[in-house]
Jmol script that loads the backbone (N, CA, C; Angstrom):
load data "model"
ATOM      1  N   MET A   1      -7.115   6.957   7.921  1.00  0.00           N
ATOM      2  CA  MET A   1      -6.979   6.038   6.828  1.00  0.00           C
ATOM      3  C   MET A   1      -6.011   4.934   7.232  1.00  0.00           C
ATOM      4  N   ARG A   2      -6.220   3.788   6.693  1.00  0.00           N
ATOM      5  CA  ARG A   2      -5.268   2.711   6.912  1.00  0.00           C
ATOM      6  C   ARG A   2      -5.171   1.870   5.656  1.00  0.00           C
ATOM      7  N   VAL A   3      -4.121   1.113   5.547  1.00  0.00           N
ATOM      8  CA  VAL A   3      -3.900   0.276   4.370  1.00  0.00           C
ATOM      9  C   VAL A   3      -4.280  -1.153   4.727  1.00  0.00           C
ATOM     10  N   ILE A   4      -5.056  -1.783   3.860  1.00  0.00           N
ATOM     11  CA  ILE A   4      -5.385  -3.191   4.072  1.00  0.00           C
ATOM     12  C   ILE A   4      -4.834  -3.992   2.909  1.00  0.00           C
ATOM     13  N   CYS A   5      -4.494  -5.213   3.180  1.00  0.00           N
ATOM     14  CA  CYS A   5      -4.017  -6.122   2.143  1.00  0.00           C
ATOM     15  C   CYS A   5      -5.217  -6.914   1.657  1.00  0.00           C
ATOM     16  N   CYS A   6      -5.592  -6.738   0.407  1.00  0.00           N
ATOM     17  CA  CYS A   6      -6.823  -7.348  -0.101  1.00  0.00           C
ATOM     18  C   CYS A   6      -6.746  -8.853  -0.231  1.00  0.00           C
ATOM     19  N   SER A   7      -5.550  -9.405  -0.262  1.00  0.00           N
ATOM     20  CA  SER A   7      -5.483 -10.860  -0.339  1.00  0.00           C
ATOM     21  C   SER A   7      -5.988 -11.489   0.956  1.00  0.00           C
ATOM     22  N   ASP A   8      -6.076 -10.698   2.023  1.00  0.00           N
ATOM     23  CA  ASP A   8      -6.580 -11.179   3.308  1.00  0.00           C
ATOM     24  C   ASP A   8      -8.095 -11.034   3.437  1.00  0.00           C
ATOM     25  N   VAL A   9      -8.727 -10.369   2.484  1.00  0.00           N
ATOM     26  CA  VAL A   9     -10.170 -10.129   2.558  1.00  0.00           C
ATOM     27  C   VAL A   9     -10.859 -11.007   1.524  1.00  0.00           C
ATOM     28  N   PRO A  10     -11.648 -11.977   1.973  1.00  0.00           N
ATOM     29  CA  PRO A  10     -12.302 -12.872   1.007  1.00  0.00           C
ATOM     30  C   PRO A  10     -13.342 -12.144   0.164  1.00  0.00           C
ATOM     31  N   GLY A  11     -13.431 -12.550  -1.093  1.00  0.00           N
ATOM     32  CA  GLY A  11     -14.464 -12.032  -1.976  1.00  0.00           C
ATOM     33  C   GLY A  11     -14.156 -10.703  -2.629  1.00  0.00           C
ATOM     34  N   ILE A  12     -12.966 -10.162  -2.446  1.00  0.00           N
ATOM     35  CA  ILE A  12     -12.636  -8.869  -3.026  1.00  0.00           C
ATOM     36  C   ILE A  12     -12.333  -8.991  -4.518  1.00  0.00           C
ATOM     37  N   GLY A  13     -11.640 -10.044  -4.927  1.00  0.00           N
ATOM     38  CA  GLY A  13     -11.287 -10.200  -6.329  1.00  0.00           C
ATOM     39  C   GLY A  13     -10.192  -9.243  -6.755  1.00  0.00           C
ATOM     40  N   TYR A  14      -9.405  -8.795  -5.828  1.00  0.00           N
ATOM     41  CA  TYR A  14      -8.301  -7.869  -6.109  1.00  0.00           C
ATOM     42  C   TYR A  14      -7.153  -8.236  -5.188  1.00  0.00           C
ATOM     43  N   THR A  15      -5.964  -8.247  -5.701  1.00  0.00           N
ATOM     44  CA  THR A  15      -4.810  -8.496  -4.852  1.00  0.00           C
ATOM     45  C   THR A  15      -3.940  -7.253  -4.829  1.00  0.00           C
ATOM     46  N   GLY A  16      -3.309  -7.029  -3.740  1.00  0.00           N
ATOM     47  CA  GLY A  16      -2.479  -5.842  -3.564  1.00  0.00           C
ATOM     48  C   GLY A  16      -2.945  -5.069  -2.348  1.00  0.00           C
ATOM     49  N   HIS A  17      -2.473  -3.851  -2.237  1.00  0.00           N
ATOM     50  CA  HIS A  17      -2.825  -3.024  -1.087  1.00  0.00           C
ATOM     51  C   HIS A  17      -3.782  -1.923  -1.511  1.00  0.00           C
ATOM     52  N   ILE A  18      -4.696  -1.621  -0.639  1.00  0.00           N
ATOM     53  CA  ILE A  18      -5.660  -0.549  -0.874  1.00  0.00           C
ATOM     54  C   ILE A  18      -5.645   0.359   0.341  1.00  0.00           C
ATOM     55  N   VAL A  19      -5.633   1.670   0.097  1.00  0.00           N
ATOM     56  CA  VAL A  19      -5.756   2.620   1.195  1.00  0.00           C
ATOM     57  C   VAL A  19      -7.223   2.646   1.582  1.00  0.00           C
ATOM     58  N   PHE A  20      -7.492   2.306   2.815  1.00  0.00           N
ATOM     59  CA  PHE A  20      -8.868   2.200   3.297  1.00  0.00           C
ATOM     60  C   PHE A  20      -9.221   3.467   4.045  1.00  0.00           C
ATOM     61  N   CYS A  21     -10.303   4.087   3.667  1.00  0.00           N
ATOM     62  CA  CYS A  21     -10.735   5.318   4.313  1.00  0.00           C
ATOM     63  C   CYS A  21     -12.221   5.205   4.609  1.00  0.00           C
ATOM     64  N   PHE A  22     -12.760   6.219   5.250  1.00  0.00           N
ATOM     65  CA  PHE A  22     -14.185   6.202   5.548  1.00  0.00           C
ATOM     66  C   PHE A  22     -14.952   6.291   4.238  1.00  0.00           C
ATOM     67  N   TRP A  23     -16.026   5.581   4.112  1.00  0.00           N
ATOM     68  CA  TRP A  23     -16.728   5.414   2.843  1.00  0.00           C
ATOM     69  C   TRP A  23     -17.829   6.431   2.619  1.00  0.00           C
ATOM     70  N   VAL A  24     -18.062   7.311   3.575  1.00  0.00           N
ATOM     71  CA  VAL A  24     -19.094   8.333   3.434  1.00  0.00           C
ATOM     72  C   VAL A  24     -18.412   9.693   3.491  1.00  0.00           C
ATOM     73  N   LEU A  25     -18.659  10.522   2.494  1.00  0.00           N
ATOM     74  CA  LEU A  25     -18.114  11.873   2.536  1.00  0.00           C
ATOM     75  C   LEU A  25     -18.893  12.693   3.551  1.00  0.00           C
ATOM     76  N   CYS A  26     -18.180  13.378   4.424  1.00  0.00           N
ATOM     77  CA  CYS A  26     -18.852  14.236   5.385  1.00  0.00           C
ATOM     78  C   CYS A  26     -17.954  15.423   5.685  1.00  0.00           C
ATOM     79  N   SER A  27     -18.564  16.500   6.093  1.00  0.00           N
ATOM     80  CA  SER A  27     -17.810  17.695   6.455  1.00  0.00           C
ATOM     81  C   SER A  27     -17.309  17.555   7.892  1.00  0.00           C
ATOM     82  N   GLY A  28     -16.362  18.401   8.236  1.00  0.00           N
ATOM     83  CA  GLY A  28     -15.877  18.413   9.617  1.00  0.00           C
ATOM     84  C   GLY A  28     -16.981  18.744  10.597  1.00  0.00           C
ATOM     85  N   ARG A  29     -17.874  19.619  10.186  1.00  0.00           N
ATOM     86  CA  ARG A  29     -18.999  20.000  11.049  1.00  0.00           C
ATOM     87  C   ARG A  29     -19.926  18.811  11.277  1.00  0.00           C
ATOM     88  N   GLU A  30     -20.218  18.066  10.205  1.00  0.00           N
ATOM     89  CA  GLU A  30     -21.079  16.887  10.334  1.00  0.00           C
ATOM     90  C   GLU A  30     -20.427  15.831  11.224  1.00  0.00           C
ATOM     91  N   LEU A  31     -19.120  15.639  11.059  1.00  0.00           N
ATOM     92  CA  LEU A  31     -18.403  14.686  11.897  1.00  0.00           C
ATOM     93  C   LEU A  31     -18.450  15.106  13.365  1.00  0.00           C
ATOM     94  N   ALA A  32     -18.198  16.388  13.635  1.00  0.00           N
ATOM     95  CA  ALA A  32     -18.210  16.886  15.017  1.00  0.00           C
ATOM     96  C   ALA A  32     -19.600  16.770  15.638  1.00  0.00           C
ATOM     97  N   THR A  33     -20.624  17.107  14.888  1.00  0.00           N
ATOM     98  CA  THR A  33     -21.995  17.025  15.395  1.00  0.00           C
ATOM     99  C   THR A  33     -22.381  15.584  15.696  1.00  0.00           C
ATOM    100  N   THR A  34     -22.061  14.676  14.783  1.00  0.00           N
ATOM    101  CA  THR A  34     -22.387  13.264  14.973  1.00  0.00           C
ATOM    102  C   THR A  34     -21.588  12.671  16.126  1.00  0.00           C
ATOM    103  N   LEU A  35     -20.316  13.001  16.207  1.00  0.00           N
ATOM    104  CA  LEU A  35     -19.483  12.514  17.304  1.00  0.00           C
ATOM    105  C   LEU A  35     -20.000  13.028  18.642  1.00  0.00           C
ATOM    106  N   GLY A  36     -20.406  14.287  18.690  1.00  0.00           N
ATOM    107  CA  GLY A  36     -20.994  14.842  19.912  1.00  0.00           C
ATOM    108  C   GLY A  36     -22.256  14.097  20.315  1.00  0.00           C
ATOM    109  N   ARG A  37     -23.096  13.769  19.337  1.00  0.00           N
ATOM    110  CA  ARG A  37     -24.331  13.033  19.620  1.00  0.00           C
ATOM    111  C   ARG A  37     -24.013  11.632  20.152  1.00  0.00           C
ATOM    112  N   VAL A  38     -23.033  10.968  19.557  1.00  0.00           N
ATOM    113  CA  VAL A  38     -22.655   9.621  19.989  1.00  0.00           C
ATOM    114  C   VAL A  38     -22.090   9.646  21.404  1.00  0.00           C
ATOM    115  N   LEU A  39     -21.289  10.659  21.706  1.00  0.00           N
ATOM    116  CA  LEU A  39     -20.671  10.752  23.030  1.00  0.00           C
ATOM    117  C   LEU A  39     -21.574  11.404  24.071  1.00  0.00           C
ATOM    118  N   GLY A  40     -22.720  11.922  23.611  1.00  0.00           N
ATOM    119  CA  GLY A  40     -23.645  12.574  24.536  1.00  0.00           C
ATOM    120  C   GLY A  40     -23.111  13.912  25.031  1.00  0.00           C
ATOM    121  N   ARG A  41     -22.348  14.587  24.192  1.00  0.00           N
ATOM    122  CA  ARG A  41     -21.763  15.881  24.538  1.00  0.00           C
ATOM    123  C   ARG A  41     -22.116  16.888  23.444  1.00  0.00           C
ATOM    124  N   PRO A  42     -22.278  18.140  23.817  1.00  0.00           N
ATOM    125  CA  PRO A  42     -22.626  19.136  22.797  1.00  0.00           C
ATOM    126  C   PRO A  42     -21.456  19.453  21.879  1.00  0.00           C
ATOM    127  N   ALA A  43     -21.772  19.715  20.650  1.00  0.00           N
ATOM    128  CA  ALA A  43     -20.787  20.177  19.668  1.00  0.00           C
ATOM    129  C   ALA A  43     -21.387  21.432  19.047  1.00  0.00           C
ATOM    130  N   ILE A  44     -21.342  22.521  19.802  1.00  0.00           N
ATOM    131  CA  ILE A  44     -22.084  23.717  19.427  1.00  0.00           C
ATOM    132  C   ILE A  44     -21.232  24.738  18.684  1.00  0.00           C
ATOM    133  N   LEU A  45     -20.109  25.107  19.268  1.00  0.00           N
ATOM    134  CA  LEU A  45     -19.303  26.187  18.712  1.00  0.00           C
ATOM    135  C   LEU A  45     -18.089  25.659  17.954  1.00  0.00           C
ATOM    136  N   PRO A  46     -17.888  26.137  16.728  1.00  0.00           N
ATOM    137  CA  PRO A  46     -16.678  25.744  16.010  1.00  0.00           C
ATOM    138  C   PRO A  46     -15.458  26.447  16.607  1.00  0.00           C
ATOM    139  N   VAL A  47     -14.325  25.814  16.522  1.00  0.00           N
ATOM    140  CA  VAL A  47     -13.081  26.408  17.013  1.00  0.00           C
ATOM    141  C   VAL A  47     -12.485  27.242  15.879  1.00  0.00           C
ATOM    142  N   PRO A  48     -12.168  28.504  16.141  1.00  0.00           N
ATOM    143  CA  PRO A  48     -11.572  29.332  15.082  1.00  0.00           C
ATOM    144  C   PRO A  48     -10.230  28.774  14.620  1.00  0.00           C
ATOM    145  N   ALA A  49      -9.974  28.854  13.331  1.00  0.00           N
ATOM    146  CA  ALA A  49      -8.715  28.352  12.767  1.00  0.00           C
ATOM    147  C   ALA A  49      -7.515  29.022  13.427  1.00  0.00           C
ATOM    148  N   ALA A  50      -7.626  30.311  13.751  1.00  0.00           N
ATOM    149  CA  ALA A  50      -6.509  31.022  14.392  1.00  0.00           C
ATOM    150  C   ALA A  50      -6.166  30.401  15.743  1.00  0.00           C
ATOM    151  N   ALA A  51      -7.177  29.979  16.491  1.00  0.00           N
ATOM    152  CA  ALA A  51      -6.931  29.351  17.793  1.00  0.00           C
ATOM    153  C   ALA A  51      -6.232  28.009  17.617  1.00  0.00           C
ATOM    154  N   LEU A  52      -6.623  27.251  16.611  1.00  0.00           N
ATOM    155  CA  LEU A  52      -5.968  25.971  16.339  1.00  0.00           C
ATOM    156  C   LEU A  52      -4.517  26.178  15.913  1.00  0.00           C
ATOM    157  N   ARG A  53      -4.295  27.192  15.087  1.00  0.00           N
ATOM    158  CA  ARG A  53      -2.921  27.474  14.650  1.00  0.00           C
ATOM    159  C   ARG A  53      -2.052  27.929  15.826  1.00  0.00           C
ATOM    160  N   LEU A  54      -2.636  28.692  16.734  1.00  0.00           N
ATOM    161  CA  LEU A  54      -1.906  29.140  17.912  1.00  0.00           C
ATOM    162  C   LEU A  54      -1.543  27.948  18.801  1.00  0.00           C
ATOM    163  N   ALA A  55      -2.468  27.027  18.964  1.00  0.00           N
ATOM    164  CA  ALA A  55      -2.245  25.871  19.838  1.00  0.00           C
ATOM    165  C   ALA A  55      -1.348  24.810  19.198  1.00  0.00           C
ATOM    166  N   PHE A  56      -1.523  24.561  17.901  1.00  0.00           N
ATOM    167  CA  PHE A  56      -0.830  23.444  17.251  1.00  0.00           C
ATOM    168  C   PHE A  56       0.206  23.850  16.205  1.00  0.00           C
ATOM    169  N   GLY A  57       0.314  25.117  15.900  1.00  0.00           N
ATOM    170  CA  GLY A  57       1.285  25.574  14.907  1.00  0.00           C
ATOM    171  C   GLY A  57       0.971  25.042  13.517  1.00  0.00           C
ATOM    172  N   GLU A  58       2.011  24.667  12.782  1.00  0.00           N
ATOM    173  CA  GLU A  58       1.842  24.170  11.413  1.00  0.00           C
ATOM    174  C   GLU A  58       0.989  22.912  11.338  1.00  0.00           C
ATOM    175  N   MET A  59       1.027  22.115  12.387  1.00  0.00           N
ATOM    176  CA  MET A  59       0.256  20.867  12.385  1.00  0.00           C
ATOM    177  C   MET A  59      -1.245  21.121  12.290  1.00  0.00           C
ATOM    178  N   ALA A  60      -1.708  22.289  12.694  1.00  0.00           N
ATOM    179  CA  ALA A  60      -3.134  22.592  12.581  1.00  0.00           C
ATOM    180  C   ALA A  60      -3.575  22.548  11.125  1.00  0.00           C
ATOM    181  N   ASP A  61      -2.783  23.160  10.254  1.00  0.00           N
ATOM    182  CA  ASP A  61      -3.141  23.168   8.830  1.00  0.00           C
ATOM    183  C   ASP A  61      -3.038  21.784   8.215  1.00  0.00           C
ATOM    184  N   VAL A  62      -2.043  21.027   8.610  1.00  0.00           N
ATOM    185  CA  VAL A  62      -1.809  19.713   8.014  1.00  0.00           C
ATOM    186  C   VAL A  62      -2.786  18.669   8.535  1.00  0.00           C
ATOM    187  N   ALA A  63      -2.989  18.624   9.833  1.00  0.00           N
ATOM    188  CA  ALA A  63      -3.746  17.527  10.438  1.00  0.00           C
ATOM    189  C   ALA A  63      -5.194  17.848  10.764  1.00  0.00           C
ATOM    190  N   ILE A  64      -5.517  19.123  10.975  1.00  0.00           N
ATOM    191  CA  ILE A  64      -6.868  19.441  11.444  1.00  0.00           C
ATOM    192  C   ILE A  64      -7.667  20.230  10.409  1.00  0.00           C
ATOM    193  N   LEU A  65      -7.074  21.247   9.829  1.00  0.00           N
ATOM    194  CA  LEU A  65      -7.825  22.155   8.958  1.00  0.00           C
ATOM    195  C   LEU A  65      -7.870  21.733   7.493  1.00  0.00           C
ATOM    196  N   SER A  66      -6.994  20.846   7.082  1.00  0.00           N
ATOM    197  CA  SER A  66      -6.993  20.428   5.682  1.00  0.00           C
ATOM    198  C   SER A  66      -8.058  19.353   5.461  1.00  0.00           C
ATOM    199  N   SER A  67      -8.368  19.141   4.211  1.00  0.00           N
ATOM    200  CA  SER A  67      -9.345  18.097   3.900  1.00  0.00           C
ATOM    201  C   SER A  67      -8.952  17.420   2.591  1.00  0.00           C
ATOM    202  N   ALA A  68      -9.501  16.259   2.396  1.00  0.00           N
ATOM    203  CA  ALA A  68      -9.270  15.511   1.166  1.00  0.00           C
ATOM    204  C   ALA A  68     -10.547  14.765   0.812  1.00  0.00           C
ATOM    205  N   ARG A  69     -10.869  14.745  -0.436  1.00  0.00           N
ATOM    206  CA  ARG A  69     -12.060  14.028  -0.903  1.00  0.00           C
ATOM    207  C   ARG A  69     -11.596  12.641  -1.350  1.00  0.00           C
ATOM    208  N   VAL A  70     -11.642  11.700  -0.423  1.00  0.00           N
ATOM    209  CA  VAL A  70     -11.135  10.357  -0.669  1.00  0.00           C
ATOM    210  C   VAL A  70     -12.267   9.354  -0.484  1.00  0.00           C
ATOM    211  N   LEU A  71     -12.416   8.479  -1.450  1.00  0.00           N
ATOM    212  CA  LEU A  71     -13.403   7.400  -1.352  1.00  0.00           C
ATOM    213  C   LEU A  71     -12.725   6.072  -1.656  1.00  0.00           C
ATOM    214  N   PRO A  72     -13.153   4.995  -1.034  1.00  0.00           N
ATOM    215  CA  PRO A  72     -12.564   3.674  -1.307  1.00  0.00           C
ATOM    216  C   PRO A  72     -13.153   3.072  -2.586  1.00  0.00           C
ATOM    217  N   ALA A  73     -12.832   3.685  -3.726  1.00  0.00           N
ATOM    218  CA  ALA A  73     -13.450   3.307  -4.996  1.00  0.00           C
ATOM    219  C   ALA A  73     -13.191   1.850  -5.362  1.00  0.00           C
ATOM    220  N   ARG A  74     -11.971   1.363  -5.188  1.00  0.00           N
ATOM    221  CA  ARG A  74     -11.675  -0.034  -5.548  1.00  0.00           C
ATOM    222  C   ARG A  74     -12.513  -0.997  -4.719  1.00  0.00           C
ATOM    223  N   LEU A  75     -12.656  -0.727  -3.437  1.00  0.00           N
ATOM    224  CA  LEU A  75     -13.474  -1.607  -2.598  1.00  0.00           C
ATOM    225  C   LEU A  75     -14.937  -1.545  -3.018  1.00  0.00           C
ATOM    226  N   GLN A  76     -15.418  -0.353  -3.307  1.00  0.00           N
ATOM    227  CA  GLN A  76     -16.811  -0.221  -3.727  1.00  0.00           C
ATOM    228  C   GLN A  76     -17.051  -0.924  -5.061  1.00  0.00           C
ATOM    229  N   GLU A  77     -16.113  -0.793  -5.994  1.00  0.00           N
ATOM    230  CA  GLU A  77     -16.244  -1.458  -7.296  1.00  0.00           C
ATOM    231  C   GLU A  77     -16.257  -2.974  -7.162  1.00  0.00           C
ATOM    232  N   SER A  78     -15.547  -3.480  -6.170  1.00  0.00           N
ATOM    233  CA  SER A  78     -15.455  -4.927  -5.988  1.00  0.00           C
ATOM    234  C   SER A  78     -16.694  -5.498  -5.303  1.00  0.00           C
ATOM    235  N   GLY A  79     -17.581  -4.613  -4.830  1.00  0.00           N
ATOM    236  CA  GLY A  79     -18.780  -5.084  -4.139  1.00  0.00           C
ATOM    237  C   GLY A  79     -18.571  -5.316  -2.658  1.00  0.00           C
ATOM    238  N   PHE A  80     -17.466  -4.831  -2.122  1.00  0.00           N
ATOM    239  CA  PHE A  80     -17.178  -4.975  -0.695  1.00  0.00           C
ATOM    240  C   PHE A  80     -18.299  -4.340   0.110  1.00  0.00           C
ATOM    241  N   GLY A  81     -18.794  -5.042   1.101  1.00  0.00           N
ATOM    242  CA  GLY A  81     -19.876  -4.530   1.940  1.00  0.00           C
ATOM    243  C   GLY A  81     -19.346  -4.031   3.272  1.00  0.00           C
ATOM    244  N   PHE A  82     -19.698  -2.834   3.636  1.00  0.00           N
ATOM    245  CA  PHE A  82     -19.277  -2.263   4.903  1.00  0.00           C
ATOM    246  C   PHE A  82     -20.259  -2.652   6.001  1.00  0.00           C
ATOM    247  N   ARG A  83     -19.741  -3.022   7.136  1.00  0.00           N
ATOM    248  CA  ARG A  83     -20.577  -3.459   8.258  1.00  0.00           C
ATOM    249  C   ARG A  83     -21.437  -2.311   8.782  1.00  0.00           C
ATOM    250  N   HIS A  84     -20.896  -1.104   8.786  1.00  0.00           N
ATOM    251  CA  HIS A  84     -21.605   0.067   9.294  1.00  0.00           C
ATOM    252  C   HIS A  84     -21.568   1.157   8.220  1.00  0.00           C
ATOM    253  N   PRO A  85     -22.551   1.187   7.330  1.00  0.00           N
ATOM    254  CA  PRO A  85     -22.500   2.111   6.195  1.00  0.00           C
ATOM    255  C   PRO A  85     -22.810   3.564   6.539  1.00  0.00           C
ATOM    256  N   GLU A  86     -23.315   3.839   7.735  1.00  0.00           N
ATOM    257  CA  GLU A  86     -23.645   5.206   8.129  1.00  0.00           C
ATOM    258  C   GLU A  86     -22.649   5.708   9.164  1.00  0.00           C
ATOM    259  N   LEU A  87     -22.387   7.012   9.145  1.00  0.00           N
ATOM    260  CA  LEU A  87     -21.397   7.618  10.034  1.00  0.00           C
ATOM    261  C   LEU A  87     -21.714   7.357  11.507  1.00  0.00           C
ATOM    262  N   GLU A  88     -22.934   7.599  11.927  1.00  0.00           N
ATOM    263  CA  GLU A  88     -23.262   7.428  13.344  1.00  0.00           C
ATOM    264  C   GLU A  88     -23.106   5.979  13.800  1.00  0.00           C
ATOM    265  N   GLY A  89     -23.569   5.042  13.002  1.00  0.00           N
ATOM    266  CA  GLY A  89     -23.419   3.631  13.351  1.00  0.00           C
ATOM    267  C   GLY A  89     -21.962   3.210  13.450  1.00  0.00           C
ATOM    268  N   ALA A  90     -21.138   3.713  12.525  1.00  0.00           N
ATOM    269  CA  ALA A  90     -19.707   3.385  12.551  1.00  0.00           C
ATOM    270  C   ALA A  90     -19.034   3.959  13.794  1.00  0.00           C
ATOM    271  N   LEU A  91     -19.352   5.210  14.131  1.00  0.00           N
ATOM    272  CA  LEU A  91     -18.769   5.822  15.329  1.00  0.00           C
ATOM    273  C   LEU A  91     -19.222   5.101  16.597  1.00  0.00           C
ATOM    274  N   ARG A  92     -20.495   4.723  16.655  1.00  0.00           N
ATOM    275  CA  ARG A  92     -20.984   3.992  17.831  1.00  0.00           C
ATOM    276  C   ARG A  92     -20.255   2.658  17.982  1.00  0.00           C
ATOM    277  N   PHE A  93     -20.029   1.976  16.882  1.00  0.00           N
ATOM    278  CA  PHE A  93     -19.306   0.700  16.934  1.00  0.00           C
ATOM    279  C   PHE A  93     -17.862   0.913  17.381  1.00  0.00           C
ATOM    280  N   LEU A  94     -17.174   1.876  16.764  1.00  0.00           N
ATOM    281  CA  LEU A  94     -15.769   2.123  17.087  1.00  0.00           C
ATOM    282  C   LEU A  94     -15.563   2.576  18.529  1.00  0.00           C
ATOM    283  N   LEU A  95     -16.529   3.314  19.065  1.00  0.00           N
ATOM    284  CA  LEU A  95     -16.392   3.858  20.414  1.00  0.00           C
ATOM    285  C   LEU A  95     -17.101   3.002  21.476  1.00  0.00           C
ATOM    286  N   GLY A  96     -17.717   1.897  21.038  1.00  0.00           N
ATOM    287  CA  GLY A  96     -18.380   1.013  21.988  1.00  0.00           C
ATOM    288  C   GLY A  96     -19.625   1.619  22.615  1.00  0.00           C
ATOM    289  N   ARG A  97     -20.306   2.476  21.873  1.00  0.00           N
ATOM    290  CA  ARG A  97     -21.537   3.100  22.366  1.00  0.00           C
ATOM    291  C   ARG A  97     -22.742   2.382  21.795  1.00  0.00           C
ATOM    292  N   PRO A  98     -23.713   2.031  22.615  1.00  0.00           N
ATOM    293  CA  PRO A  98     -24.891   1.303  22.109  1.00  0.00           C
ATOM    294  C   PRO A  98     -25.712   2.162  21.159  1.00  0.00           C
ATOM    295  N   ALA A  99     -26.409   1.490  20.277  1.00  0.00           N
ATOM    296  CA  ALA A  99     -27.284   2.197  19.343  1.00  0.00           C
ATOM    297  C   ALA A  99     -28.420   2.861  20.103  1.00  0.00           C
ATOM    298  N   ARG A 100     -28.880   3.982  19.559  1.00  0.00           N
ATOM    299  CA  ARG A 100     -29.980   4.697  20.187  1.00  0.00           C
ATOM    300  C   ARG A 100     -31.276   3.915  19.995  1.00  0.00           C
ATOM    301  N   PRO A 101     -32.132   3.887  21.014  1.00  0.00           N
ATOM    302  CA  PRO A 101     -33.412   3.159  20.880  1.00  0.00           C
ATOM    303  C   PRO A 101     -34.352   3.824  19.915  1.00  0.00           C
TER     304      PRO A 101
END
end "model"
wireframe off; spacefill off
backbone 0.3
color backbone group
């Protein structure tokens, strides 16, 4: 997530700061599968939570295993258009991977 200043975005009709997050709700499994497809690597086996806790300690619960249902409602209400409305397209753009033929 990141914060954007809406006065810098034309056509929003809102001033102030908005927490900007991904606009499509997806599960961790869906994200991992899509990311694997974009990177051309398999995403087959989930990592057990116990292994993550062993490797990362408390940070596993805070940064990896927790979830939040967050949507950019103010941006959506304002009619803001996202350049890449689908998860795979957004990941391909962010990672510099060409679209699949």
